[in-house]
TIRO-2110 file (N, C-alpha, C; in Angstrom, 1 decimal):
// TIRO-2110
-0.8, -0.1, -20.5, N, 1, A
-1.2, -0.8, -19.3, CA, 1, A
-1.7, -2.2, -19.6, C, 1, A
-1.2, -3.2, -18.9, N, 2, A
-1.7, -4.6, -19.1, CA, 2, A
-3.1, -4.8, -18.5, C, 2, A
-3.9, -5.5, -19.3, N, 3, A
-5.2, -5.9, -18.8, CA, 3, A
-5.0, -7.2, -17.9, C, 3, A
-5.8, -7.2, -16.9, N, 4, A
-5.8, -8.4, -16.0, CA, 4, A
-6.5, -9.6, -16.8, C, 4, A
-6.0, -10.8, -16.6, N, 5, A
-6.7, -11.9, -17.3, CA, 5, A
-8.1, -12.0, -16.7, C, 5, A
-9.0, -12.4, -17.6, N, 6, A
-10.4, -12.7, -17.2, CA, 6, A
-10.5, -13.9, -16.3, C, 6, A
-11.2, -13.8, -15.2, N, 7, A
-11.3, -14.9, -14.2, CA, 7, A
-11.9, -16.1, -14.9, C, 7, A
-11.5, -17.3, -14.6, N, 8, A
-12.1, -18.5, -15.1, CA, 8, A
-13.5, -18.7, -14.6, C, 8, A
-14.3, -19.5, -15.3, N, 9, A
-15.7, -19.8, -14.9, CA, 9, A
-15.6, -20.5, -13.5, C, 9, A
-14.6, -21.3, -13.2, N, 10, A
-14.5, -21.9, -11.9, CA, 10, A
-14.4, -20.9, -10.8, C, 10, A
-13.5, -19.9, -11.0, N, 11, A
-13.3, -18.8, -10.0, CA, 11, A
-14.6, -18.1, -9.8, C, 11, A
-15.3, -17.7, -10.9, N, 12, A
-16.6, -17.0, -10.8, CA, 12, A
-17.6, -17.8, -10.0, C, 12, A
-17.6, -19.1, -10.3, N, 13, A
-18.6, -20.0, -9.6, CA, 13, A
-18.3, -20.0, -8.1, C, 13, A
-17.0, -20.1, -7.7, N, 14, A
-16.7, -20.2, -6.3, CA, 14, A
-17.0, -18.9, -5.6, C, 14, A
-16.8, -17.7, -6.3, N, 15, A
-17.2, -16.5, -5.7, CA, 15, A
-18.7, -16.4, -5.5, C, 15, A
-19.5, -16.8, -6.5, N, 16, A
-20.9, -16.7, -6.4, CA, 16, A
-21.4, -17.7, -5.3, C, 16, A
-20.9, -18.9, -5.3, N, 17, A
-21.3, -19.8, -4.2, CA, 17, A
-21.0, -19.3, -2.8, C, 17, A
-19.8, -18.8, -2.6, N, 18, A
-19.4, -18.2, -1.3, CA, 18, A
-20.3, -17.1, -0.9, C, 18, A
-20.6, -16.2, -1.9, N, 19, A
-21.4, -15.0, -1.6, CA, 19, A
-22.8, -15.5, -1.2, C, 19, A
-23.4, -16.4, -1.9, N, 20, A
-24.8, -16.9, -1.6, CA, 20, A
-24.8, -17.6, -0.2, C, 20, A
-23.8, -18.4, 0.0, N, 21, A
-23.7, -19.1, 1.3, CA, 21, A
-23.6, -18.1, 2.4, C, 21, A
-22.8, -17.0, 2.2, N, 22, A
-22.7, -16.0, 3.3, CA, 22, A
-24.0, -15.3, 3.6, C, 22, A
-24.9, -15.3, 2.6, N, 23, A
-26.2, -14.6, 2.7, CA, 23, A
-27.3, -15.7, 3.0, C, 23, A
-26.9, -16.8, 3.5, N, 24, A
-27.9, -17.7, 4.1, CA, 24, A
-28.5, -18.8, 3.1, C, 24, A
-28.0, -18.8, 1.9, N, 25, A
-28.5, -19.8, 0.9, CA, 25, A
-27.7, -21.1, 1.2, C, 25, A
-28.4, -22.3, 1.0, N, 26, A
-27.8, -23.6, 1.0, CA, 26, A
-27.5, -23.8, -0.5, C, 26, A
-26.3, -24.0, -0.8, N, 27, A
-25.9, -24.1, -2.2, CA, 27, A
-25.2, -25.4, -2.5, C, 27, A
-25.7, -26.1, -3.5, N, 28, A
-25.2, -27.4, -4.0, CA, 28, A
-24.5, -27.2, -5.3, C, 28, A
-23.2, -27.6, -5.4, N, 29, A
-22.5, -27.6, -6.6, CA, 29, A
-22.7, -28.9, -7.4, C, 29, A
-23.2, -28.8, -8.6, N, 30, A
-23.5, -30.0, -9.4, CA, 30, A
-22.2, -30.3, -10.2, C, 30, A
-21.7, -31.5, -10.0, N, 31, A
-20.5, -31.9, -10.7, CA, 31, A
-21.0, -32.6, -12.0, C, 31, A
-20.6, -32.1, -13.1, N, 32, A
-20.9, -32.7, -14.4, CA, 32, A
-20.1, -33.9, -14.6, C, 32, A
-20.6, -34.9, -15.3, N, 33, A
-19.9, -36.1, -15.5, CA, 33, A
-20.8, -37.2, -16.1, C, 33, A
-20.2, -38.4, -16.3, N, 34, A
-20.9, -39.5, -16.8, CA, 34, A
-22.2, -39.8, -16.0, C, 34, A
-23.3, -39.9, -16.7, N, 35, A
-24.6, -40.2, -16.1, CA, 35, A
-25.3, -38.9, -15.6, C, 35, A
-24.7, -37.8, -15.6, N, 36, A
-25.3, -36.5, -15.2, CA, 36, A
-26.3, -36.1, -16.2, C, 36, A
-27.4, -35.4, -15.8, N, 37, A
-28.4, -34.9, -16.7, CA, 37, A
-27.8, -33.8, -17.6, C, 37, A
-27.8, -34.0, -18.9, N, 38, A
-27.2, -33.0, -19.8, CA, 38, A
-27.8, -31.6, -19.7, C, 38, A
-27.0, -30.6, -19.5, N, 39, A
-27.5, -29.2, -19.4, CA, 39, A
-27.8, -28.8, -18.0, C, 39, A
-27.7, -29.7, -17.0, N, 40, A
-28.1, -29.3, -15.6, CA, 40, A
-27.3, -28.1, -15.2, C, 40, A
-27.9, -27.2, -14.4, N, 41, A
-27.2, -26.0, -13.9, CA, 41, A
-26.0, -26.4, -13.0, C, 41, A
-25.1, -25.4, -12.9, N, 42, A
-23.9, -25.6, -12.1, CA, 42, A
-24.2, -25.6, -10.6, C, 42, A
-25.2, -24.8, -10.2, N, 43, A
-25.5, -24.7, -8.8, CA, 43, A
-27.0, -24.8, -8.6, C, 43, A
-27.4, -25.3, -7.4, N, 44, A
-28.8, -25.3, -7.0, CA, 44, A
-28.7, -24.6, -5.6, C, 44, A
-29.5, -23.5, -5.5, N, 45, A
-29.5, -22.7, -4.2, CA, 45, A
-30.9, -22.8, -3.6, C, 45, A
-31.0, -22.9, -2.3, N, 46, A
-32.2, -23.1, -1.6, CA, 46, A
-32.2, -22.1, -0.3, C, 46, A
-33.3, -21.4, -0.2, N, 47, A
-33.5, -20.5, 1.0, CA, 47, A
-34.9, -20.2, 1.2, C, 47, A
-35.4, -20.3, 2.4, N, 48, A
-36.8, -20.0, 2.7, CA, 48, A
-37.8, -20.6, 1.8, C, 48, A
-37.6, -21.9, 1.5, N, 49, A
-38.5, -22.6, 0.6, CA, 49, A
-38.4, -22.3, -0.9, C, 49, A
-37.5, -21.5, -1.2, N, 50, A
-37.2, -21.1, -2.6, CA, 50, A
-36.0, -21.9, -3.2, C, 50, A
-36.2, -22.5, -4.3, N, 51, A
-35.1, -23.3, -5.0, CA, 51, A
-34.8, -22.6, -6.3, C, 51, A
-33.5, -22.3, -6.6, N, 52, A
-33.1, -21.6, -7.8, CA, 52, A
-32.0, -22.4, -8.4, C, 52, A
-32.1, -22.7, -9.7, N, 53, A
-31.1, -23.3, -10.5, CA, 53, A
-30.2, -22.2, -11.1, C, 53, A
-28.9, -22.3, -10.9, N, 54, A
-28.0, -21.2, -11.3, CA, 54, A
-26.9, -21.8, -12.3, C, 54, A
-26.9, -21.2, -13.5, N, 55, A
-25.8, -21.5, -14.4, CA, 55, A
-24.8, -20.4, -14.4, C, 55, A
-23.5, -20.8, -14.2, N, 56, A
-22.5, -19.8, -14.2, CA, 56, A
-21.8, -19.7, -15.5, C, 56, A
-21.6, -18.5, -16.0, N, 57, A
-20.9, -18.3, -17.3, CA, 57, A
-19.9, -17.2, -17.2, C, 57, A
-18.9, -17.2, -18.0, N, 58, A
-18.0, -16.0, -18.1, CA, 58, A
-18.8, -14.9, -18.8, C, 58, A
-18.3, -13.7, -18.7, N, 59, A
-19.1, -12.5, -19.2, CA, 59, A
-19.7, -12.7, -20.6, C, 59, A
-18.9, -13.3, -21.5, N, 60, A
-19.5, -13.4, -22.8, CA, 60, A
-19.9, -14.9, -23.1, C, 60, A
-20.0, -15.7, -22.1, N, 61, A
-20.4, -17.1, -22.3, CA, 61, A
-21.8, -17.3, -22.7, C, 61, A
-22.1, -18.3, -23.5, N, 62, A
-23.5, -18.6, -24.0, CA, 62, A
-23.9, -19.9, -23.5, C, 62, A
-25.2, -20.1, -23.3, N, 63, A
-25.7, -21.4, -22.9, CA, 63, A
-25.7, -22.4, -24.1, C, 63, A
-25.3, -23.6, -23.8, N, 64, A
-25.3, -24.6, -24.9, CA, 64, A
-26.8, -25.0, -25.2, C, 64, A
-27.0, -25.8, -26.2, N, 65, A
-28.3, -26.2, -26.6, CA, 65, A
-28.9, -27.0, -25.4, C, 65, A
-28.1, -27.9, -24.8, N, 66, A
-28.6, -28.7, -23.7, CA, 66, A
-29.0, -27.8, -22.5, C, 66, A
-28.2, -26.8, -22.3, N, 67, A
-28.5, -25.9, -21.2, CA, 67, A
-29.7, -25.1, -21.5, C, 67, A
-29.9, -24.7, -22.7, N, 68, A
-31.2, -24.0, -23.1, CA, 68, A
-32.4, -24.8, -22.9, C, 68, A
-32.3, -26.1, -23.2, N, 69, A
-33.4, -27.0, -23.0, CA, 69, A
-33.7, -27.3, -21.5, C, 69, A
-32.6, -27.4, -20.7, N, 70, A
-32.8, -27.6, -19.3, CA, 70, A
-33.5, -26.3, -18.7, C, 70, A
-33.0, -25.1, -19.1, N, 71, A
-33.6, -23.9, -18.6, CA, 71, A
-35.1, -23.9, -19.0, C, 71, A
-35.4, -24.2, -20.2, N, 72, A
-36.8, -24.2, -20.7, CA, 72, A
-37.7, -25.2, -19.9, C, 72, A
-37.1, -26.3, -19.6, N, 73, A
-37.8, -27.4, -18.8, CA, 73, A
-38.1, -26.8, -17.4, C, 73, A
-37.1, -26.2, -16.8, N, 74, A
-37.3, -25.7, -15.4, CA, 74, A
-38.4, -24.5, -15.5, C, 74, A
-38.3, -23.6, -16.4, N, 75, A
-39.2, -22.5, -16.5, CA, 75, A
-40.6, -23.0, -16.9, C, 75, A
-40.7, -24.0, -17.7, N, 76, A
-42.0, -24.5, -18.1, CA, 76, A
-42.8, -25.1, -16.9, C, 76, A
-42.0, -25.5, -15.9, N, 77, A
-42.6, -26.0, -14.6, CA, 77, A
-42.6, -25.0, -13.5, C, 77, A
-42.5, -23.7, -13.9, N, 78, A
-42.6, -22.6, -13.0, CA, 78, A
-41.4, -22.5, -12.0, C, 78, A
-40.3, -23.2, -12.4, N, 79, A
-39.1, -23.1, -11.5, CA, 79, A
-38.3, -21.9, -11.9, C, 79, A
-37.3, -21.6, -11.0, N, 80, A
-36.5, -20.4, -11.2, CA, 80, A
-35.1, -20.9, -11.8, C, 80, A
-34.7, -20.2, -12.8, N, 81, A
-33.4, -20.5, -13.5, CA, 81, A
-32.7, -19.2, -13.7, C, 81, A
-31.5, -19.0, -13.3, N, 82, A
-30.8, -17.8, -13.4, CA, 82, A
-29.4, -18.0, -14.0, C, 82, A
-29.0, -17.2, -14.9, N, 83, A
-27.6, -17.2, -15.4, CA, 83, A
-26.8, -16.1, -14.7, C, 83, A
-25.7, -16.4, -14.0, N, 84, A
-24.9, -15.4, -13.3, CA, 84, A
-23.5, -15.4, -14.0, C, 84, A
-23.0, -14.2, -14.2, N, 85, A
-21.7, -14.0, -14.8, CA, 85, A
-20.7, -13.4, -13.9, C, 85, A
-21.1, -13.1, -12.7, N, 86, A
-20.1, -12.5, -11.8, CA, 86, A
-20.8, -12.5, -10.4, C, 86, A
-20.0, -12.2, -9.4, N, 87, A
-20.5, -12.0, -8.0, CA, 87, A
-21.4, -10.8, -8.0, C, 87, A
-21.3, -9.9, -8.8, N, 88, A
-22.2, -8.7, -8.9, CA, 88, A
-23.6, -9.2, -9.2, C, 88, A
-23.7, -10.2, -10.1, N, 89, A
-25.0, -10.8, -10.4, CA, 89, A
-25.6, -11.4, -9.2, C, 89, A
-24.8, -12.1, -8.4, N, 90, A
-25.3, -12.7, -7.1, CA, 90, A
-25.8, -11.6, -6.2, C, 90, A
-25.0, -10.5, -6.1, N, 91, A
-25.5, -9.4, -5.2, CA, 91, A
-26.8, -8.9, -5.7, C, 91, A
-27.0, -8.6, -6.9, N, 92, A
-28.3, -8.1, -7.5, CA, 92, A
-29.4, -9.1, -7.2, C, 92, A
-29.1, -10.4, -7.4, N, 93, A
-30.1, -11.5, -7.1, CA, 93, A
-30.5, -11.5, -5.6, C, 93, A
-29.5, -11.4, -4.7, N, 94, A
-29.8, -11.4, -3.3, CA, 94, A
-30.7, -10.2, -2.9, C, 94, A
-30.4, -9.0, -3.5, N, 95, A
-31.2, -7.8, -3.1, CA, 95, A
-32.6, -7.8, -3.7, C, 95, A
-32.8, -8.6, -4.8, N, 96, A
-34.1, -8.7, -5.4, CA, 96, A
-35.0, -9.7, -4.6, C, 96, A
-34.4, -10.5, -3.8, N, 97, A
-35.2, -11.5, -3.0, CA, 97, A
-36.0, -10.8, -1.9, C, 97, A
END
């Protein structure tokens, strides 16, 4: 039996963004590029005064050094940073809120 190809990070990101928006989050997609802060998260989600930085990775994906530093900076300032690898992670996240 053939295995289905693993979804791309872009597809996972779109699924997560749509799910969060459906559940009332205002979600901003951060486009990486020239002049962008290195390591910044893929998404920023806001709901009820809560702001969460979300990095989207494939199931076995790892944070780069820049992403690790950005995560540490956010957490050092008592901010929320989450790595999501699937829409299931978004579901768990929404139910924990």
